[in-house]
Residue, then its C-alpha position, 0 to 999 in steps of 0.5 A: m370292618q364294617l364300622d371302619f368302612k362307615i367311618q371312612s365313608f363318612a370322612i371321605g364324604k365330609v372332605l368332599t363337602v368341605c372341598i366343594i364349599l371352599v371352591i364355591i367360596g373362592l368363586i364367589s370371592s373372585l367374582q365379588a372382587r371383580f364386580g364393577l371393575a373397569i379400566t378408566a382413561s382420560v382421553p378426548p371424549r369426542i371421536e372428531e377430536r381423534t380423527f385426522i386427514y392424513k398428511p405426510g409428517l403429521t405428528k400428534h402427542y397425547s398424555l393419557w391417564f389410566g386407572g381402575a386396576d392394580k396392574i395395567n398392560i398398555t399396548l398399541e394396535g392397528d395398521f398405523a401402530r407402526f407410526a406410534r410409540l408409547q412412553d410408559p414410566n411404569p410398564l405393567g404398573g398401576p394407575r399412571t400417565v402414559d405419553l402417546f406419540i404419533e409420527l406419520p412419515s414425511h413421504e407417502a410410504n405407499i399409504t393406500p387411500g381410506w381409513h387407517y387406525v391407531y388403538v391404545h389398548a389398556t388391559e388389566v393384568g390377571p392374577e396367578k394362573g388357576m384363578i377364575t376372574g374377568l379382566a377389564s380393558i379399554r381401547i382408544q381409537y385414533k383415525f386417519l383418512k388418506l384421501y382418494p384421488g379426485v372427488f370421493i362421495t359417501g354419506s347416509l340418509s336419515v328420516s324419522d317416523i311421522d303421522v298421517n298428513q305430516t311433513a317428513f324431514f330428510q337429512t343427507r349427511i355427505s362426506n367428500y373423502g377425495s383430494e378435490s373439492a365438489d361444486n353444486v352438491y345436492s340430494v334428491i330423495t325418492v319415496f316408494d311404498v312397500n310394493g315399490s310404487y313411486k310416491g314422490f320426491a324431495k330435493t335439498e338445497a345445493s352446496a359446495l363440499k371441500s376436500g375432507d369435509t362433511i355437510t348435512l343437507g335437508a329436504y321436506f316431504n309432504s306426505k298428504g294423501l299417503m296411507p299409513g304404513k312403511y315407506k322406503a326412501v332412496a337418496n341420490v347425491f349429485y355433484n360435478d355432473e356425477n351422482k352417487t346413491l346412498p344406502e336407503a332408509y325406511f320410515r313409517i307413516g302412523v295414525r292415532e289409532l289402535r287395532v285389536l288383533n285377537y282376544t279370548k273367545t272361549v272360557e270354562a264355566g265355574v272356574p277362573n280363566r285368563f282373558f287376553v286382548i292383543v292390541q296394536n298401536l298404529w301411531n308413531l308415538p307411544a299410546e299411554n293408558v291403554y286398557a280394555d273394559i270387557t262385559v260378558s252378559s246374557e239374559n240373567e247374568e252379567l260380568n264386567f272386568k278390566t285389564p290393567s293400563e299399559i303403555i304400547p310403544e309406537f308401531s308395536v303390539k301388546k297383550l292386555d292380560t286379566f282374569l275372568d271369574a266364571s264361577t257364576l257363568s253357566p255354559g252357553d253363548k254369551a254376549l261379549t263387548i270389548k271396549i278399548f280405552f286410550e287416555g280415557e277415551n273409548v276409541l274402539t268397541i268390539n261386539d262378539v260372542l263368548k263361548v262358555v263351555k263345561p270344564e274339561t274332565r281330565e282323566k287320571p292316568f290308569i295304573r294297574k293295582g299292584s304294578s306300582i308296588v312291584f315297580v318300587l320293589v324292583l328299584i329297591l332290589i337293584a339299589l341294594l344289589l349295587l350297594n352290596i357290590l360297591l361294599y364288596l369291592l371296597l372291602s376286598k381292596r382294603s383286605r388286599r392292602k393288609h396282606 
């Protein structure tokens, strides 16, 4: 009976192992089959070619090709989908060309001012239920703007980071989503520091802005005298004796300078130690080939080592890491010199004291003799007891089946 039990246990274990392997193989095969799969489509690449001013009776026709999967489901979405229809020669089929017709009503039809959308959504049709897979999809957007009454101004402000005493260039992109044109449109950009203190302003040229059009107005700002740091710009657009405030923008004034924020101050004698130097780039451009040249010395000893060269992105912080082999250093205070090099030039030197201490004595955990042996014996007894209970239950169940 015990022999039969062993044989059955081995057989069950083998079957379970085979099942697990088959499931893993199925998952891997499914993922491999789907990796890199994507629905593709031929559409006008620029969103401007799919953006329109709403006009009653406006019609558009597009021939769209879809591919990348054996079965593709193509549907319409968006609040203007009710004005669109698809001519699909092979629904749920493979790669094919589908015609999209958009036909806006010839009357107003209670269309609210603002943006309205039609989306063509193509999705891969999945396999049978029970299979694990990732489905590819693509969504193509068509935008329609119903103009607001009068003049409706919206826009954005952009500016790039600059260096100390450089000139900043502000750009205001202004759109008129109203049904009437605006005359003498210009922007005034005001600059503040992080504390909200006024630091100056810039003014763009003026221009007319027709209904439904967008213009970009620029202005130069002289930063001479401003300290390095972060600044806020606020643009007000003036038009037809009115004004509109655009979302604020931030920019930074940098300086070609590196700053050391922290570094290793204590190491252990006689062993290798990790040594770091944390450096901040205050420049508005990446700082390349930055490394630290480090010297540790006393009357009778001197060590010199360097960190690898790094690139520190603009206005960023990076840790320069290396190792200090303190096997020859005796405990005590040592002279520490850190020289920061930037593109071959020594731009910063720090003189300090490095504390070299005796290695810490780490006591091993105290284990009472005999206690570990008792613990292991208890675990073995518990395991044997559980095994006997399991064998008894299985054999009893087998005996009942025979009777």
